[in-house]
C-alpha positions as CSV (number, residue, x, y, z in Angstrom):
1,M,17.6,-1.3,-0.2
2,A,20.3,-1.4,-2.5
3,E,22.4,1.9,-0.7
4,I,24.5,3.0,-4.0
5,S,27.4,5.2,-4.1
6,G,27.7,8.5,-6.4
7,E,30.4,6.7,-8.4
8,G,29.6,4.9,-12.0
9,M,25.7,6.7,-12.0
10,P,24.3,7.9,-15.6
11,E,25.4,11.4,-16.4
12,P,23.2,13.4,-18.7
13,E,22.9,13.2,-22.5
14,S,22.3,16.7,-22.6
15,D,22.9,20.3,-20.3
16,D,20.3,21.7,-21.3
17,L,17.9,21.4,-18.4
18,G,14.9,22.5,-20.4
19,R,14.7,19.4,-22.5
20,Y,14.2,17.6,-19.1
21,L,11.4,19.5,-18.8
22,E,9.4,18.8,-22.2
23,D,5.8,17.8,-22.1
24,T,5.6,15.0,-24.6
25,I,3.3,11.9,-26.0
26,T,4.8,10.0,-23.4
27,I,5.4,12.5,-20.8
28,D,2.0,14.2,-21.1
29,W,2.2,16.6,-17.6
30,Q,0.0,18.8,-19.2
31,T,-2.7,16.8,-19.2
32,P,-5.6,18.0,-17.1
33,A,-5.5,14.9,-14.6
34,V,-1.6,14.8,-14.5
35,M,-1.9,18.9,-13.5
36,V,-4.6,18.3,-10.9
37,K,-3.2,15.3,-9.2
38,A,0.5,17.1,-9.0
39,K,-1.7,20.1,-7.5
40,E,-3.0,18.1,-4.6
41,L,-0.1,15.7,-4.0
42,L,1.5,19.8,-3.6
43,V,-0.5,20.7,-1.2
44,G,1.0,22.4,1.7
45,R,4.3,21.1,0.8
46,E,6.4,24.1,0.6
47,T,9.9,23.4,0.9
48,P,11.5,21.2,-2.5
49,E,12.3,18.5,-0.4
50,Q,9.0,17.9,0.3
51,R,7.4,18.4,-2.8
52,V,9.6,15.8,-4.5
53,V,8.9,13.0,-1.7
54,S,5.9,13.7,-1.9
55,L,4.9,12.9,-5.8
56,F,7.7,9.7,-5.1
57,E,6.1,8.2,-2.4
58,F,3.0,9.0,-4.3
59,V,4.5,6.9,-7.4
60,R,6.0,4.4,-5.3
61,D,3.3,3.4,-2.9
62,E,-0.2,4.2,-4.7
63,V,0.8,3.2,-8.3
64,D,0.8,-0.8,-8.4
65,H,4.2,-2.5,-10.1
66,S,2.5,-4.4,-12.0
67,I,4.2,-7.5,-11.5
68,D,3.4,-7.1,-7.8
69,H,-0.2,-7.8,-7.6
70,S,-2.1,-11.1,-8.7
71,V,-2.7,-10.2,-12.4
72,D,-3.5,-12.6,-15.8
73,P,-1.4,-11.4,-18.3
74,K,-4.0,-11.9,-21.2
75,T,-5.9,-9.2,-19.3
76,E,-3.9,-7.0,-17.4
77,K,-3.9,-3.4,-18.5
78,T,-0.4,-2.5,-20.2
79,T,0.3,1.5,-19.5
80,C,2.7,3.5,-21.1
81,R,1.9,7.5,-21.0
82,A,2.3,9.4,-17.8
83,S,-1.5,10.1,-17.7
84,E,-2.5,6.6,-18.6
85,V,-0.7,5.6,-15.6
86,L,-2.2,7.8,-13.5
87,A,-5.6,6.8,-14.7
88,E,-4.8,3.1,-14.1
89,R,-2.8,3.6,-11.3
90,T,-0.7,0.3,-12.4
91,G,2.7,-0.2,-14.5
92,L,5.6,-1.6,-15.1
93,C,9.2,0.2,-13.7
94,Y,9.1,2.0,-16.8
95,A,5.9,3.2,-16.9
96,K,5.9,4.6,-13.4
97,S,9.1,6.5,-14.3
98,H,6.9,7.9,-17.0
99,L,4.5,9.2,-14.6
100,L,7.2,10.0,-11.5
101,A,8.8,12.4,-14.3
102,G,5.5,14.1,-15.4
103,L,4.7,14.7,-12.2
104,L,8.0,16.5,-11.5
105,R,8.0,18.0,-14.6
106,Y,4.9,19.9,-13.7
107,A,6.7,21.2,-10.6
108,G,9.7,22.4,-12.2
109,F,12.1,19.6,-11.8
110,P,14.6,18.5,-14.7
111,T,13.7,14.6,-14.5
112,G,15.0,12.4,-16.9
113,F,15.2,8.4,-17.1
114,C,17.9,5.8,-16.4
115,Y,18.1,2.2,-17.1
116,A,20.1,-0.6,-15.5
117,R,21.0,-4.0,-17.0
118,L,19.5,-6.7,-14.5
119,S,19.1,-10.0,-13.6
120,G,16.1,-12.1,-11.5
121,G,13.3,-10.5,-13.7
122,T,10.3,-12.4,-15.1
123,E,13.5,-14.9,-16.3
124,P,16.5,-15.4,-13.6
125,D,18.9,-16.3,-16.1
126,R,18.0,-13.3,-18.2
127,L,19.1,-9.7,-17.8
128,T,16.1,-7.1,-18.5
129,L,16.4,-3.5,-18.3
130,H,15.0,-1.8,-15.0
131,G,13.5,2.1,-14.9
132,F,14.3,4.6,-12.8
133,N,14.7,8.2,-12.7
134,A,17.2,10.7,-12.3
135,V,16.3,14.6,-11.2
136,Y,18.4,17.8,-11.3
137,W,18.6,19.1,-7.7
138,A,19.2,22.4,-7.8
139,A,20.5,22.9,-4.3
140,S,23.4,20.3,-5.2
141,E,24.1,21.7,-8.8
142,S,23.7,17.7,-9.4
143,W,21.4,15.1,-10.0
144,I,19.6,12.9,-7.9
145,F,18.0,9.1,-8.5
146,L,14.6,8.2,-7.5
147,D,13.7,4.7,-8.0
148,A,9.6,4.5,-7.8
149,R,9.3,1.2,-9.0
150,G,7.2,0.2,-5.6
151,N,8.4,-1.4,-2.4
152,R,7.5,-4.9,-1.1
153,P,9.3,-7.8,1.3
154,G,13.5,-7.1,0.3
155,L,13.1,-4.9,-2.6
156,E,12.7,-1.5,-1.3
157,A,13.8,2.5,-2.2
158,E,13.5,5.7,-0.6
159,C,13.9,9.4,-2.1
160,R,17.7,10.8,-0.8
161,F,18.9,14.0,-1.5
162,E,22.5,12.6,-1.3
163,A,24.5,9.4,-2.1
164,P,24.5,7.1,-1.2
165,W,21.8,6.3,-3.5
166,S,18.5,4.0,-2.5
167,L,17.5,2.0,-5.6
168,V,15.9,-1.4,-5.6
169,W,18.6,-3.2,-7.0
170,K,22.4,-2.6,-7.3
171,P,24.3,-4.0,-10.5
172,D,26.4,-6.8,-9.8
173,A,29.2,-6.1,-13.1
174,E,30.7,-9.7,-12.2
175,I,27.4,-11.1,-13.9
176,G,27.1,-8.7,-16.4
177,E,24.6,-5.9,-14.9
178,A,25.5,-2.5,-15.4
179,F,24.0,1.0,-15.4
180,L,23.3,2.3,-18.9
181,P,25.4,5.4,-18.9
182,F,22.8,8.4,-19.8
183,I,20.4,10.5,-17.7
184,Y,17.8,10.3,-21.1
185,K,15.8,13.3,-21.9
186,R,13.3,11.1,-23.0
187,P,11.7,7.3,-22.5
188,A,13.5,4.8,-24.7
189,K,11.7,4.2,-28.2
190,R,12.1,0.9,-28.1
191,I,10.4,1.0,-24.3
192,I,7.5,2.7,-25.3
193,D,7.2,0.4,-28.6
194,L,7.2,-2.2,-26.9
195,L,4.7,-0.9,-24.1
196,E,2.1,0.5,-26.9
197,R,2.2,-2.2,-29.5
198,A,2.3,-5.2,-27.7
199,P,-1.0,-7.0,-28.1
200,D,-1.0,-8.3,-24.1
201,F,0.7,-8.1,-21.2
202,A,1.9,-10.9,-21.5
203,A,4.1,-10.5,-24.8
204,V,5.1,-7.5,-22.6
205,L,6.6,-9.7,-21.0
206,R,8.1,-12.2,-23.1
207,N,9.9,-8.9,-24.7
208,L,11.4,-7.2,-22.0
209,P,14.5,-5.5,-23.6
210,D,18.0,-5.8,-22.3
211,T,19.1,-3.2,-24.3
212,L,18.3,-0.1,-25.7
């Protein structure tokens, strides 16, 4: 687990919280299946904290990260839209962040998208982007950061409502790693294009972006 102070974290690209609640082609939270699942996960969760934790832990624990389980890159399903990730129960960090955003937006929590440039992916000597979420937390009038990538030995994250944030990785500036500066209203077009247009999962892995 990487514990990260509140300093140097991404800042919202817009002050209009309504933009962080939009239903879009990718964050299609008004799709019946997404709404039904969100309702199910929110049953009995009365406080805002309980609601966020329930949604976060579902995506973190019940949706596989595509690289963590044994897959054939030529046949593994590449997911992107929130509803698609929910249906297939698998996705890369980007796709999982799309589903978490959809569930949280359904529940009324403004949610955006953050990226960190990191090493140690499928090609350790190459920097690639890692995706996670930021959620506006009305109680503190600030943003909290959630990483639903999925836990495995040595890679863990939990839901926190104040710093230090619990993320899977902490960027190391000495080797060129860094958070991108903004909490984006929508997922990056470059990432959506990759997930939706690549001919197979192997092509996705070959072309993971290092910048937006």
